[in-house]
DRENMIRO-670624 format. One line per 8 residues: their letters; for each residue x, y, z of C-alpha. Coordinates in steps of 0.02 Angstrom, whole numbers, plus 50000, padded with zeros to 5 digits. Layout:
A	X/Y/Z  ...
This chain:
MKIIIVGG	46863/48069/53927  46916/48131/53767  46978/48012/53634  47062/48068/53475  47084/47918/53339  47232/47959/53218  47198/47892/53033  47037/47888/52941
GIGGLAAY	47057/47733/52841  46955/47559/52887  47043/47548/53046  47008/47709/53109  46822/47724/53046  46794/47562/53140  46861/47615/53303  46767/47769/53293
LALRKHLA	46608/47680/53273  46630/47551/53373  46679/47669/53529  46536/47781/53454  46412/47623/53484  46487/47555/53661  46511/47717/53751  46363/47799/53703
DASPPVTI	46290/47785/53865  46463/47837/53964  46459/47975/54100  46511/48089/54080  46494/48073/53901  46640/48022/53782  46697/48136/53650  46771/48048/53506
LVFEAHKS	46872/48147/53377  46964/48075/53205  47111/48169/53134  47125/48114/52946  47290/48181/52829  47190/48174/52672  47089/48348/52628  46916/48254/52571
ITSISSTI	46814/48099/52576  46844/48093/52377  47029/48125/52379  47048/47964/52522  46924/47851/52414  47038/47862/52269  47192/47831/52329  47128/47697/52472
GGGLGLAP	47200/47547/52375  47184/47402/52268  47068/47248/52268  47038/47122/52445  46985/46954/52523  46873/47005/52664  46876/46836/52782  46717/46800/52854
NGLRAISR	46786/46838/53033  46812/47017/52974  46630/47042/52878  46569/46978/53040  46672/47107/53157  46590/47234/53033  46423/47181/53054  46457/47185/53268
ISPDAAAY	46498/47382/53233  46365/47417/53098  46243/47287/53028  46209/47411/52877  46374/47421/52825  46411/47233/52819  46249/47223/52729  46298/47370/52603
IEERGFAG	46465/47257/52566  46387/47090/52563  46278/47154/52433  46433/47227/52328  46558/47101/52347  46599/46934/52243  46566/46773/52335  46750/46694/52299
EVMTFRNS	46717/46557/52415  46810/46450/52287  46978/46483/52236  47071/46373/52080  47264/46349/52108  47363/46309/51956  47549/46331/51914  47608/46433/51780
HGALLGRL	47610/46287/51650  47423/46276/51667  47412/46129/51767  47277/46114/51900  47342/46088/52065  47165/46119/52154  47008/46194/52189  47015/46254/52396
RIGRKARY	46840/46289/52481  46878/46437/52587  46784/46552/52691  46614/46462/52615  46451/46550/52693  46369/46378/52722  46503/46339/52871  46537/46502/52961
GIGELMLP	46365/46598/52905  46455/46738/52809  46549/46699/52676  46732/46763/52597  46718/46902/52464  46814/46977/52349  46807/47167/52313  46881/47326/52299
RATVHDAL	46959/47407/52479  46843/47578/52433  46682/47488/52454  46715/47422/52625  46788/47609/52681  46632/47668/52595  46530/47555/52697  46589/47632/52850
LQELRPGA	46603/47807/52792  46400/47810/52760  46403/47789/52938  46464/47920/53014  46395/48079/53085  46417/48237/53008  46589/48324/53091  46654/48159/53136
VSWGSRVR	46814/48173/53047  46931/48317/53026  46988/48317/52844  47166/48387/52806  47235/48336/52983  47402/48304/52955  47462/48251/53128  47664/48295/53142
YVKENRDG	47672/48197/53313  47604/48125/53474  47682/48155/53660  47636/48094/53808  47638/48177/53970  47558/48157/54157  47412/48239/54118  47366/48159/53956
VEVTLEDG	47418/48161/53770  47452/48305/53649  47443/48291/53480  47509/48423/53376  47448/48453/53182  47550/48527/53066  47472/48679/53056  47525/48690/53228
TVETADLV	47380/48661/53315  47373/48557/53471  47244/48438/53545  47244/48353/53711  47155/48195/53734  47146/48077/53890  47163/47925/53740  47267/47907/53572
IGADGVRS	47208/47800/53449  47341/47749/53318  47266/47694/53182  47383/47767/53057  47450/47626/52973  47611/47569/52919  47724/47745/52936  47630/47758/53101
VVREAVFG	47677/47932/53198  47567/47874/53334  47695/47701/53354  47843/47829/53331  47778/47914/53500  47792/47754/53597  47940/47678/53523  48041/47819/53421
QRYDAKYE	48104/47742/53272  48161/47566/53322  48021/47485/53248  48011/47583/53085  47918/47489/52912  48032/47367/52825  48016/47311/52657  47989/47144/52638
HLTGVGGF	48045/47121/52477  47883/47084/52372  47799/47204/52251  47636/47198/52194  47559/47277/52035  47390/47263/52007  47206/47363/51973  47060/47361/51900
LPVSSLSE	46978/47318/51727  46791/47315/51667  46734/47142/51615  46646/47218/51468  46844/47235/51397  46884/47056/51425  46875/46930/51276  46725/46822/51283
TLRNSLRS	46843/46673/51311  46899/46739/51471  46736/46804/51520  46670/46623/51511  46807/46549/51592  46765/46651/51746  46596/46557/51771  46685/46400/51806
DPVTMTFG	46841/46481/51886  46807/46643/51945  46945/46666/52078  47108/46612/51975  47286/46608/52092  47435/46568/51971  47615/46540/52041  47772/46512/51959
ARGFFGYS	47946/46517/51965  47962/46718/51978  47826/46761/52061  47619/46741/52090  47480/46809/51984  47285/46805/52029  47129/46870/51977  46934/46889/52031
PTSADPTD	46783/46979/51981  46737/47108/52124  46538/47126/52123  46404/47010/52162  46340/46986/51996  46510/46963/51877  46427/46944/51724  46340/47112/51728
LQTAQLMW	46438/47209/51590  46395/47374/51624  46468/47358/51804  46571/47237/51847  46755/47233/51866  46900/47109/51869  47032/47137/51992  47205/47073/51951
WSTYETSE	47384/47072/52039  47565/47004/51990  47676/46988/52154  47838/46973/52150  48039/46983/52218  48132/47117/52203  48249/47189/52273  48207/47364/52279
PLPRDTPP	48026/47427/52291  47935/47489/52129  47941/47667/52101  47756/47725/52128  47797/47815/51969  47823/47702/51842  47769/47743/51681  47623/47599/51638
ATILEQLK	47734/47534/51496  47874/47491/51609  47762/47398/51695  47691/47305/51553  47875/47266/51487  47933/47193/51669  47764/47104/51675  47778/47018/51505
ARHAHWKS	47938/46954/51551  47876/46882/51720  47724/46805/51671  47693/46819/51474  47739/46638/51442  47629/46559/51581  47477/46451/51507  47297/46445/51535
PADTPGRS	47166/46325/51494  47060/46476/51442  47219/46524/51323  47155/46533/51141  47272/46530/50989  47350/46696/50986  47274/46767/51142  47340/46716/51318
VFSEIMSL	47249/46752/51465  47392/46842/51564  47453/46934/51428  47277/47008/51393  47258/47069/51569  47430/47150/51577  47405/47255/51424  47224/47307/51467
GCVEPPPS	47276/47339/51628  47430/47441/51587  47370/47545/51417  47410/47715/51445  47267/47794/51505  47214/47636/51577  47046/47575/51578  47043/47576/51744
QLLILPGY	47137/47606/51892  47350/47539/51917  47413/47526/52075  47592/47504/52118  47593/47410/52284  47766/47381/52368  47740/47251/52531  47804/47333/52680
VTPRLPHW	47807/47239/52863  47839/47321/53035  47933/47207/53169  47853/47131/53292  47806/47264/53445  47841/47202/53594  47680/47316/53646  47515/47402/53586
SSLSGSGR	47514/47521/53696  47608/47653/53813  47753/47625/53863  47719/47712/54028  47571/47558/54048  47450/47705/54059  47350/47652/53908  47352/47817/53834
ILLLGDAA	47430/47769/53677  47344/47609/53594  47390/47552/53413  47286/47440/53283  47300/47365/53126  47439/47417/53018  47510/47528/53138  47517/47408/53267
HAMPPHAG	47538/47238/53166  47574/47293/52961  47484/47141/52902  47555/47081/52731  47402/47041/52589  47466/46849/52592  47341/46803/52713  47197/46909/52664
QGVSCAVE	47182/46966/52845  47242/47143/52855  47072/47234/52866  46994/47086/52970  47129/47106/53085  47122/47288/53107  46913/47306/53130  46933/47172/53284
DAVAIALL	47068/47286/53353  46931/47413/53343  46790/47318/53413  46885/47241/53554  46966/47399/53605  46787/47470/53629  46712/47318/53720  46856/47336/53836
LKHYRVSH	46813/47508/53870  46653/47488/53910  46669/47361/54002  46788/47449/54128  46739/47630/54103  46543/47605/54064  46487/47452/54146  46608/47444/54301
RFGTDDSL	46630/47648/54322  46817/47640/54326  46915/47804/54328  46996/47876/54164  47170/47811/54217  47107/47630/54280  47005/47581/54132  47146/47652/54021
GRTAKVYE	47263/47530/54091  47157/47394/54127  47105/47405/53940  47276/47404/53862  47313/47252/53959  47182/47135/53928  47192/47204/53737  47360/47178/53707
AVRMNRVG	47318/46984/53798  47188/46957/53689  47246/47019/53512  47427/46989/53508  47419/46804/53517  47293/46789/53395  47352/46906/53264  47532/46840/53273
KILDIAAR	47480/46675/53227  47408/46745/53074  47549/46851/53029  47655/46686/53016  47528/46609/52927  47567/46793/52791  47753/46766/52815  47740/46584/52756
RGETKKTQ	47626/46596/52602  47748/46753/52566  47882/46659/52543  47786/46541/52399  47780/46700/52283  47970/46732/52292  48076/46657/52166  48095/46472/52161
TWWQEKIR	48209/46359/52126  48159/46216/51995  48133/46085/52165  48073/46234/52265  47900/46240/52148  47878/46062/52158  47872/46060/52341  47767/46200/52335
DWALWLVC	47641/46131/52200  47645/45974/52289  47587/46081/52460  47452/46184/52358  47389/46022/52302  47388/45952/52482  47316/46118/52561  47157/46076/52435
KLPESLND	47137/45919/52512  47134/45958/52677  46981/45973/52784  46874/46135/52800  46868/46124/52970  47060/46178/52998  47038/46365/52964  46878/46380/53097
AQFGYDVE	46994/46456/53207  47021/46593/53079  46854/46622/53003  46732/46562/53127  46832/46687/53253  46704/46819/53353  46798/46953/53436  46636/47001/53540
VDIAKYIA	46640/46817/53604  46820/46821/53622  46840/46966/53723  46671/46920/53832  46764/46738/53885  46940/46827/53921  46848/46943/54052  46740/46807/54127
KLACEPHS	46909/46716/54154  46972/46854/54215  46820/46884/54364  46876/46699/54408  47052/46744/54462  47086/46811/54626  47132/46994/54615  47080/47041/54427
């Protein structure tokens, strides 16, 4: 069996590592290729994106692929297990305990997306990724799937996995342009700052409220340390981001001075307990983040989502094309589950192929068809629930009336009072356990 993975981001690399682990004993041997449009590891690492919150279920899924990669991530991320919620007047709405290691065995981490990508890259064997291989189109036929590169090269595979993001070429092979990405009318602006560049007052405030989420009438502003030791002034960074509603996405080449002007119009009057006379927390972070050249990378991250797909595999039902991560379900950042769901998808596909191809020795066609069917049955329901959560949270970051603000502030206060156990289904999730339960259920059904 020959498998081609389109996309060398986190989802694509996770798929490669999961397949390599679980299909190592397949006979005949399985060949796995990854095609990535970026020309080198360096070029993709520099554009991999901003910061993120990696939930316990996501790191658990990574540990199922590679304990070493999980350890690499855990050693470098900041334990963001308590989030402070405030409104733009500086009033405390509550402190939310979320994804605590004491409860889930693995804790919530705040870190750069690039750290997760680097952890997976280190697990690759030489030649695993074909860099500079941009896929032009993908087409399924009776004998397999053809993958055509921009240089005209054509590769044929038994299975193509689309891990090529929100503007997926592989998704187009299944649906055409019926499910193209749509702008969700929310844009994010942010980046990273050396903690050493911050005022002493702001640095000190990170000891009591390191992960701070502030909600106002015209958007949202958050910040958090990104490293295990936020007091290390040599290496520690602060990630920050502003999310706000706008009818058109901000162009990625917008000058930093223009971004700063827009951010100040939105956040400069906001209050924080860490403010000092003549220096506000929000103005300090925005000014440091938008200077030219900036102390660190400044990012513009428009929010794009895809309509809910009716299925994540070939229209023919063959299972020769599978979608994962943003190619299947573009996940807004508001639930903090984008990376986690992509890695869970990858592990699920590998486990199912192992079950049908290796353990039960089904032929290629039968194993792919069965894998696709169970993959969708297990994953689409879970991811759909998380997408609903993300959509509701995104609404809280849009422009609010006075009355909507009051309702939102009350809702956030209430959330901080609710028991942690309400998050168990999300953070305690183990994709290996879920797949095993579903397979056992099928075994008990007639004609499974």
